C-alpha atoms as a printed R data frame, in Angstrom:
    type eleno elety resid chain resno      x      y      z
1   ATOM     1    CA   MET     A     1 28.821 50.606 13.362
2   ATOM     2    CA   VAL     A     2 27.300 47.747 11.590
3   ATOM     3    CA   THR     A     3 23.934 48.562  9.938
4   ATOM     4    CA   ASN     A     4 21.789 46.748  7.408
5   ATOM     5    CA   GLU     A     5 20.374 49.219  4.916
6   ATOM     6    CA   ARG     A     6 17.680 46.787  3.583
7   ATOM     7    CA   PRO     A     7 15.611 44.379  5.494
8   ATOM     8    CA   LEU     A     8 17.107 40.766  5.520
9   ATOM     9    CA   ARG     A     9 15.237 37.676  4.300
10  ATOM    10    CA   SER     A    10 14.179 35.370  7.188
11  ATOM    11    CA   ASP     A    11 16.892 32.875  6.490
12  ATOM    12    CA   ALA     A    12 19.503 35.672  6.255
13  ATOM    13    CA   ARG     A    13 18.149 36.945  9.689
14  ATOM    14    CA   ARG     A    14 18.422 33.523 11.045
15  ATOM    15    CA   ASN     A    15 21.996 33.100  9.852
16  ATOM    16    CA   ARG     A    16 23.041 36.369 11.246
17  ATOM    17    CA   ALA     A    17 21.424 35.602 14.593
18  ATOM    18    CA   LYS     A    18 23.193 32.215 14.542
19  ATOM    19    CA   LEU     A    19 26.517 33.924 13.695
20  ATOM    20    CA   LEU     A    20 26.294 36.323 16.536
21  ATOM    21    CA   ASP     A    21 25.417 33.765 19.043
22  ATOM    22    CA   VAL     A    22 28.228 31.394 17.915
23  ATOM    23    CA   ALA     A    23 30.687 34.356 17.647
24  ATOM    24    CA   GLU     A    24 29.917 35.264 21.205
25  ATOM    25    CA   ARG     A    25 30.565 31.898 22.402
26  ATOM    26    CA   VAL     A    26 33.868 31.562 20.429
27  ATOM    27    CA   PHE     A    27 35.187 34.844 21.554
28  ATOM    28    CA   ALA     A    28 34.296 34.009 25.322
29  ATOM    29    CA   GLU     A    29 36.146 30.632 25.005
30  ATOM    30    CA   LYS     A    30 39.205 31.671 22.978
31  ATOM    31    CA   GLY     A    31 39.334 35.422 23.342
32  ATOM    32    CA   THR     A    32 38.650 38.049 20.785
33  ATOM    33    CA   SER     A    33 41.773 36.959 18.740
34  ATOM    34    CA   ALA     A    34 39.756 33.860 17.697
35  ATOM    35    CA   SER     A    35 39.431 33.800 13.881
36  ATOM    36    CA   THR     A    36 36.389 34.447 11.874
37  ATOM    37    CA   GLU     A    37 37.155 31.088 10.234
38  ATOM    38    CA   GLU     A    38 36.492 29.413 13.532
39  ATOM    39    CA   VAL     A    39 33.162 31.357 13.932
40  ATOM    40    CA   ALA     A    40 32.114 30.165 10.551
41  ATOM    41    CA   ARG     A    41 33.176 26.692 11.105
42  ATOM    42    CA   ARG     A    42 31.295 26.388 14.432
43  ATOM    43    CA   ALA     A    43 28.114 28.051 12.994
44  ATOM    44    CA   GLY     A    44 28.100 25.480  9.963
45  ATOM    45    CA   VAL     A    45 28.438 28.146  7.463
46  ATOM    46    CA   GLY     A    46 30.991 29.305  4.950
47  ATOM    47    CA   ILE     A    47 33.432 32.229  5.603
48  ATOM    48    CA   GLY     A    48 31.633 34.059  2.817
49  ATOM    49    CA   THR     A    49 28.563 34.049  4.787
50  ATOM    50    CA   VAL     A    50 30.270 35.507  7.749
51  ATOM    51    CA   PHE     A    51 31.728 38.349  5.413
52  ATOM    52    CA   ARG     A    52 28.426 39.101  3.799
53  ATOM    53    CA   HIS     A    53 26.924 39.890  7.305
54  ATOM    54    CA   PHE     A    54 30.089 41.433  8.825
55  ATOM    55    CA   PRO     A    55 32.604 42.543  6.290
56  ATOM    56    CA   THR     A    56 35.320 42.655  8.812
57  ATOM    57    CA   LYS     A    57 36.208 41.052 12.039
58  ATOM    58    CA   GLY     A    58 35.793 44.498 13.786
59  ATOM    59    CA   ASP     A    59 32.218 44.648 12.414
60  ATOM    60    CA   LEU     A    60 31.605 41.175 13.957
61  ATOM    61    CA   LEU     A    61 33.029 42.082 17.260
62  ATOM    62    CA   GLU     A    62 30.962 45.305 17.286
63  ATOM    63    CA   ALA     A    63 27.888 43.545 16.476
64  ATOM    64    CA   VAL     A    64 28.387 40.958 19.178
65  ATOM    65    CA   PHE     A    65 29.091 43.717 21.679
66  ATOM    66    CA   VAL     A    66 25.825 45.665 20.744
67  ATOM    67    CA   ALA     A    67 23.786 42.207 20.845
68  ATOM    68    CA   ARG     A    68 25.210 41.608 24.263
69  ATOM    69    CA   LEU     A    69 24.098 44.905 25.666
70  ATOM    70    CA   ARG     A    70 20.660 44.470 24.042
71  ATOM    71    CA   ARG     A    71 20.328 40.903 25.802
72  ATOM    72    CA   LEU     A    72 21.318 42.651 29.225
73  ATOM    73    CA   ALA     A    73 18.711 45.411 28.674
74  ATOM    74    CA   ASP     A    74 16.215 42.672 27.786
75  ATOM    75    CA   GLU     A    75 17.124 40.697 30.831
76  ATOM    76    CA   ALA     A    76 16.669 43.720 33.080
77  ATOM    77    CA   ASP     A    77 13.312 44.146 31.561
78  ATOM    78    CA   ARG     A    78 12.298 40.523 32.214
79  ATOM    79    CA   LEU     A    79 13.500 40.598 35.709
80  ATOM    80    CA   ALA     A    80 11.689 43.948 36.287
81  ATOM    81    CA   GLU     A    81  8.383 41.938 35.900
82  ATOM    82    CA   SER     A    82  9.666 39.644 38.856
83  ATOM    83    CA   ALA     A    83  7.405 39.156 41.896
84  ATOM    84    CA   ASP     A    84 10.391 39.845 44.073
85  ATOM    85    CA   PRO     A    85 11.935 43.266 42.867
86  ATOM    86    CA   GLY     A    86 14.826 43.061 45.412
87  ATOM    87    CA   GLU     A    87 15.858 39.545 44.377
88  ATOM    88    CA   ALA     A    88 15.605 40.726 40.704
89  ATOM    89    CA   PHE     A    89 17.855 43.765 41.194
90  ATOM    90    CA   PHE     A    90 20.372 41.647 43.057
91  ATOM    91    CA   THR     A    91 20.275 38.862 40.671
92  ATOM    92    CA   PHE     A    92 20.858 41.300 37.556
93  ATOM    93    CA   PHE     A    93 23.666 43.006 39.383
94  ATOM    94    CA   ALA     A    94 25.490 39.774 40.176
95  ATOM    95    CA   GLN     A    95 24.809 38.689 36.382
96  ATOM    96    CA   MET     A    96 26.535 41.771 35.195
97  ATOM    97    CA   VAL     A    97 29.578 41.296 37.378
98  ATOM    98    CA   ARG     A    98 29.906 37.753 36.415
99  ATOM    99    CA   SER     A    99 29.837 38.482 32.664
100 ATOM   100    CA   ALA     A   100 32.019 41.385 32.811
101 ATOM   101    CA   PRO     A   101 35.258 39.775 31.603
102 ATOM   102    CA   GLU     A   102 33.864 38.740 28.139
103 ATOM   103    CA   LYS     A   103 32.161 42.248 27.847
104 ATOM   104    CA   ASN     A   104 35.278 44.060 28.865
105 ATOM   105    CA   ALA     A   105 37.329 41.769 26.445
106 ATOM   106    CA   LEU     A   106 35.084 42.897 23.637
107 ATOM   107    CA   SER     A   107 35.304 46.584 24.680
108 ATOM   108    CA   GLU     A   108 39.152 46.273 24.579
109 ATOM   109    CA   ALA     A   109 39.162 44.620 21.315
110 ATOM   110    CA   LEU     A   110 36.976 47.195 19.752
111 ATOM   111    CA   ALA     A   111 38.923 50.064 21.224
112 ATOM   112    CA   ALA     A   112 42.323 48.475 19.925
113 ATOM   113    CA   ALA     A   113 40.636 48.188 16.440
114 ATOM   114    CA   GLY     A   114 39.839 51.931 16.809
115 ATOM   115    CA   VAL     A   115 36.034 51.580 17.379
116 ATOM   116    CA   ASP     A   116 34.586 54.185 19.707
117 ATOM   117    CA   VAL     A   117 32.821 51.889 22.163
118 ATOM   118    CA   THR     A   118 30.606 54.650 23.505
119 ATOM   119    CA   GLU     A   119 29.309 55.474 20.056
120 ATOM   120    CA   THR     A   120 28.844 51.715 19.407
121 ATOM   121    CA   ALA     A   121 26.684 51.337 22.528
122 ATOM   122    CA   SER     A   122 24.690 54.485 21.968
123 ATOM   123    CA   PRO     A   123 21.820 52.912 20.151
124 ATOM   124    CA   ILE     A   124 21.192 50.568 23.288
125 ATOM   125    CA   LYS     A   125 22.331 52.922 26.028
126 ATOM   126    CA   ASP     A   126 19.097 54.604 26.720
127 ATOM   127    CA   ALA     A   127 17.186 51.401 26.727
128 ATOM   128    CA   PHE     A   128 19.729 49.907 29.110
129 ATOM   129    CA   ARG     A   129 19.576 52.886 31.411
130 ATOM   130    CA   THR     A   130 15.847 52.772 31.424
131 ATOM   131    CA   SER     A   131 15.733 49.014 32.035
132 ATOM   132    CA   VAL     A   132 18.288 49.175 35.071
133 ATOM   133    CA   SER     A   133 16.659 52.231 36.387
134 ATOM   134    CA   THR     A   134 13.188 50.436 36.458
135 ATOM   135    CA   LEU     A   135 14.830 47.524 38.194
136 ATOM   136    CA   LEU     A   136 16.460 49.900 40.903
137 ATOM   137    CA   GLU     A   137 13.255 51.864 41.476
138 ATOM   138    CA   ARG     A   138 11.156 48.861 41.911
139 ATOM   139    CA   ALA     A   139 13.777 47.384 44.336
140 ATOM   140    CA   GLN     A   140 13.728 50.653 46.237
141 ATOM   141    CA   ARG     A   141  9.948 50.764 46.378
142 ATOM   142    CA   ALA     A   142 10.129 47.139 47.855
143 ATOM   143    CA   GLY     A   143 12.437 48.453 50.493
144 ATOM   144    CA   ALA     A   144 15.274 46.087 49.153
145 ATOM   145    CA   VAL     A   145 17.797 48.865 47.936
146 ATOM   146    CA   ARG     A   146 18.739 52.123 49.883
147 ATOM   147    CA   ALA     A   147 16.807 55.201 48.693
148 ATOM   148    CA   ASP     A   148 19.835 57.232 48.417
149 ATOM   149    CA   ILE     A   149 21.272 55.092 45.649
150 ATOM   150    CA   GLY     A   150 20.765 56.342 42.083
151 ATOM   151    CA   PHE     A   151 21.564 54.945 38.581
152 ATOM   152    CA   ALA     A   152 25.085 56.567 38.672
153 ATOM   153    CA   GLU     A   153 25.925 54.745 41.978
154 ATOM   154    CA   VAL     A   154 24.783 51.485 40.600
155 ATOM   155    CA   ILE     A   155 26.828 51.893 37.384
156 ATOM   156    CA   THR     A   156 29.761 53.097 39.448
157 ATOM   157    CA   LEU     A   157 29.513 49.956 41.711
158 ATOM   158    CA   LEU     A   158 28.960 47.593 38.758
159 ATOM   159    CA   VAL     A   159 31.980 48.899 36.989
160 ATOM   160    CA   SER     A   160 34.108 48.790 40.041
161 ATOM   161    CA   ALA     A   161 33.033 45.192 41.070
162 ATOM   162    CA   SER     A   162 33.393 44.058 37.511
163 ATOM   163    CA   HIS     A   163 36.917 45.124 37.260
164 ATOM   164    CA   GLY     A   164 37.783 43.784 40.564
165 ATOM   165    CA   ALA     A   165 36.312 40.348 39.690
166 ATOM   166    CA   GLU     A   166 38.086 40.469 36.278
167 ATOM   167    CA   HIS     A   167 41.466 41.372 37.696
168 ATOM   168    CA   SER     A   168 41.333 39.368 40.892
169 ATOM   169    CA   PHE     A   169 43.479 36.386 41.248
170 ATOM   170    CA   THR     A   170 41.731 35.099 44.416
171 ATOM   171    CA   ALA     A   171 39.642 31.959 44.776
172 ATOM   172    CA   PRO     A   172 36.061 32.127 43.613
173 ATOM   173    CA   ASP     A   173 34.730 32.112 47.034
174 ATOM   174    CA   VAL     A   174 36.597 35.263 47.745
175 ATOM   175    CA   GLN     A   175 35.133 37.078 44.776
176 ATOM   176    CA   SER     A   176 31.757 35.795 45.807
177 ATOM   177    CA   ARG     A   177 32.088 37.255 49.345
178 ATOM   178    CA   ALA     A   178 33.402 40.534 48.045
179 ATOM   179    CA   LEU     A   179 30.377 40.700 45.618
180 ATOM   180    CA   ALA     A   180 28.099 39.906 48.639
181 ATOM   181    CA   VAL     A   181 29.806 42.922 50.508
182 ATOM   182    CA   VAL     A   182 28.941 45.170 47.550
183 ATOM   183    CA   LEU     A   183 25.353 44.066 47.529
184 ATOM   184    CA   ASP     A   184 25.094 44.380 51.235
185 ATOM   185    CA   GLY     A   185 26.195 48.088 50.869
186 ATOM   186    CA   LEU     A   186 23.277 48.609 48.519
187 ATOM   187    CA   ARG     A   187 20.684 47.222 51.071
188 ATOM   188    CA   PRO     A   188 18.976 49.680 53.486
189 ATOM   189    CA   ARG     A   189 20.751 50.222 56.822
190 ATOM   190    CA   THR     A   190 19.383 48.554 59.816
191 ATOM   191    CA   GLY     A   191 19.416 49.902 63.365
192 ATOM   192    CA   GLY     A   192 22.422 48.955 65.400
């Protein structure tokens, strides 16, 4: 896992953040086989700058993966402050499903490089679980999500819906309707 042992200067922090942002966009557009040279070029820095921050491409992919998970946890925290807890929960769920192909590609590239993705995610895993659980609990208190649904069910449904969306060769409207069915299954049952 990529760690910096000494604090970075402010310009180095900015370069690192910019590299992560650009790398995520490059990998999303061109796949994880895109070169570090492409990342450097699009970030407007030399390849040496990339390698100072990320000695290997695997380190860069790992850092992008962790930054993505951290952003998702931060987004869940932001949405948890929403005035409509149900809408916040369902928005987050849909965003997770729609962003799954890029996340899964990063996971697969890391696994192919011999990186333990579970261990890589461990620094942010607890924060992510807390953030999603807070979203879920607020939505349940508001009556928008069934009370018998827990974090484990939410993650199981997220993974299933994400893989379905990623591997489906159907039209986008079919994918949207399939996601709507999953979301409807999370809503409280009504009489009838």
